[in-house]
Legacy VTK file of the C-alpha trace (Angstrom):
# vtk DataFile Version 3.0
C-alpha trace
ASCII
DATASET POLYDATA
POINTS 189 float
-24.609 -4.876 -20.096
-22.704 -5.881 -17.022
-19.398 -4.091 -16.475
-16.243 -6.132 -16.831
-14.971 -5.113 -13.427
-16.733 -4.671 -10.110
-15.807 -1.608 -8.182
-15.665 -2.077 -4.462
-15.214 0.907 -2.222
-13.325 0.066 0.908
-11.888 2.354 3.437
-8.464 1.111 4.426
-7.421 2.352 7.733
-3.808 3.422 7.871
-2.741 3.896 11.448
0.088 6.138 12.333
1.771 6.364 15.640
2.812 9.319 17.738
5.896 8.206 19.593
6.794 10.293 22.608
9.149 9.712 25.499
7.813 6.882 27.643
4.246 7.166 26.294
2.256 4.679 24.286
1.644 5.158 20.575
-1.450 7.086 19.563
-3.557 6.634 16.445
-3.767 9.496 13.999
-7.064 8.416 12.412
-6.055 8.744 8.802
-7.808 6.678 6.192
-6.741 5.617 2.708
-9.617 5.251 0.270
-9.103 2.785 -2.581
-11.356 1.466 -5.340
-10.178 -2.045 -6.223
-10.360 -2.542 -10.011
-11.620 -6.135 -9.893
-12.525 -8.989 -7.573
-13.217 -9.069 -3.857
-10.234 -8.352 -1.650
-9.819 -9.455 1.940
-7.420 -8.531 4.735
-4.808 -11.162 5.538
-2.511 -9.086 7.704
-3.036 -6.184 10.016
-0.044 -5.282 12.136
1.351 -2.381 14.055
4.712 -1.689 15.605
6.134 1.343 17.296
7.327 2.682 13.933
4.638 1.778 11.410
1.315 0.193 10.702
0.554 -2.263 7.925
-2.492 -3.720 6.228
-2.288 -6.345 3.469
-5.006 -7.581 1.104
-5.308 -10.492 -1.313
-8.063 -11.618 -3.650
-10.574 -13.794 -1.818
-9.962 -16.546 -4.409
-6.376 -16.935 -3.106
-5.099 -18.007 0.283
-2.656 -16.244 2.572
-0.002 -18.937 2.176
-0.009 -19.003 -1.621
-1.102 -15.865 -3.448
-0.073 -14.200 -6.706
-1.310 -10.650 -6.153
-1.343 -8.484 -3.067
-1.991 -4.892 -2.060
-0.108 -3.475 0.918
-0.398 -0.171 2.752
2.241 1.055 5.219
1.719 4.039 7.456
4.820 5.746 8.864
4.830 8.345 11.606
7.900 10.123 10.274
7.821 13.627 8.858
11.582 13.885 8.412
11.484 12.057 5.054
9.695 13.287 1.990
7.722 10.994 -0.322
10.514 10.598 -2.866
13.144 9.782 -0.215
10.859 7.105 1.241
10.237 5.674 -2.224
13.974 5.406 -2.944
14.533 3.826 0.482
11.863 1.184 -0.288
13.275 0.541 -3.771
16.824 0.099 -2.434
15.485 -2.338 0.145
13.754 -4.348 -2.631
16.945 -4.216 -4.680
18.757 -6.243 -1.996
16.413 -9.202 -2.583
15.829 -8.948 -6.320
18.258 -9.392 -9.179
18.899 -6.755 -11.809
15.951 -4.531 -11.109
15.542 -1.030 -12.406
12.632 1.225 -11.794
10.586 3.437 -14.065
9.635 6.730 -12.457
5.996 7.708 -12.965
5.763 10.637 -10.561
8.465 12.390 -8.583
7.892 15.047 -5.947
8.460 15.643 -2.244
4.759 15.075 -1.537
3.807 12.317 -3.978
6.045 9.871 -5.877
5.401 6.665 -7.819
7.497 4.018 -9.604
7.151 0.507 -10.941
9.735 -2.226 -11.228
10.073 -5.925 -12.088
12.743 -8.407 -11.076
13.486 -11.905 -9.873
13.948 -12.709 -6.200
17.470 -14.052 -5.795
16.444 -16.450 -3.025
13.134 -17.872 -4.268
13.733 -17.262 -7.998
10.148 -15.970 -8.232
9.397 -13.100 -10.558
8.006 -10.005 -8.903
6.576 -6.778 -10.266
5.462 -3.889 -8.130
3.808 -0.509 -8.469
4.713 1.647 -5.465
3.408 5.062 -4.537
4.479 7.099 -1.530
2.676 10.194 -0.349
2.831 12.690 2.462
-0.126 12.340 4.751
-1.403 14.630 7.438
0.650 12.987 10.173
3.451 11.182 8.337
3.918 9.157 5.153
1.996 6.375 3.435
3.348 3.785 0.998
0.944 1.920 -1.266
2.044 -1.244 -3.085
0.500 -3.494 -5.719
2.645 -6.629 -6.043
2.280 -9.579 -8.377
4.523 -12.607 -8.745
3.702 -13.150 -12.418
5.251 -10.864 -15.038
2.681 -11.824 -17.657
-0.152 -11.000 -15.245
1.505 -7.682 -14.430
1.375 -6.701 -18.094
-2.326 -7.608 -18.187
-3.347 -5.580 -15.125
-0.741 -2.801 -15.154
-3.067 -0.051 -16.436
-5.797 -0.919 -13.921
-3.427 -0.870 -10.968
-1.551 2.207 -12.122
-4.839 4.127 -12.089
-5.987 2.494 -8.835
-2.819 3.248 -6.858
-2.582 6.734 -8.345
-6.174 7.484 -7.276
-5.864 6.374 -3.634
-7.019 9.276 -1.467
-5.703 9.973 2.000
-8.463 11.222 4.244
-7.793 12.904 7.566
-10.514 11.555 9.832
-9.275 12.568 13.260
-12.217 14.828 14.013
-14.928 12.595 12.550
-17.611 11.862 15.117
-18.412 8.539 13.461
-14.884 7.173 13.148
-14.560 3.419 13.509
-12.801 2.155 16.579
-12.076 -1.386 15.390
-9.848 -0.468 12.461
-8.486 -3.991 12.070
-11.772 -5.488 10.919
-14.155 -2.649 10.065
-14.471 -1.016 6.677
-17.141 1.391 5.525
-18.771 0.205 2.328
LINES 1 190
189 0 1 2 3 4 5 6 7 8 9 10 11 12 13 14 15 16 17 18 19 20 21 22 23 24 25 26 27 28 29 30 31 32 33 34 35 36 37 38 39 40 41 42 43 44 45 46 47 48 49 50 51 52 53 54 55 56 57 58 59 60 61 62 63 64 65 66 67 68 69 70 71 72 73 74 75 76 77 78 79 80 81 82 83 84 85 86 87 88 89 90 91 92 93 94 95 96 97 98 99 100 101 102 103 104 105 106 107 108 109 110 111 112 113 114 115 116 117 118 119 120 121 122 123 124 125 126 127 128 129 130 131 132 133 134 135 136 137 138 139 140 141 142 143 144 145 146 147 148 149 150 151 152 153 154 155 156 157 158 159 160 161 162 163 164 165 166 167 168 169 170 171 172 173 174 175 176 177 178 179 180 181 182 183 184 185 186 187 188
């Protein structure tokens, strides 16, 4: 019997930056390992700034201009915050754009925190639900987000994504001899 869901192992590269006086940013070579619970996911955004790196995925059946589900990873080179402080910062930022949202805490510690919330964007009037996990990494912090713009769909896939986001592993790959240099387009399968 064929399983209901395909499991795809993808290494998501989360880049962190070392900011020093007058020097360029340096990669930290940390990797987030995720097992997507269904479908085939593709990268639609890969971006870095002097403060963070970002990778965003959508299902390959959707397009980057009109999608209902997305997975986002942020890497932050900042050890001054703990995981829970970062999570509350991200929630308060989301609160500015969404009406009447409250979060449910799933995990709360300085090293690893997770919440979910649902609300309605006050500008677009679109529903949005999100599972967010923040974790200390070897060189900073990582935030992991599953976002859907359909409350009914969120209720259908909540358990899958709760387990998926909770099971993301952060792998310190700085000393790997076989590390991939083109992190924007290369994933180990």
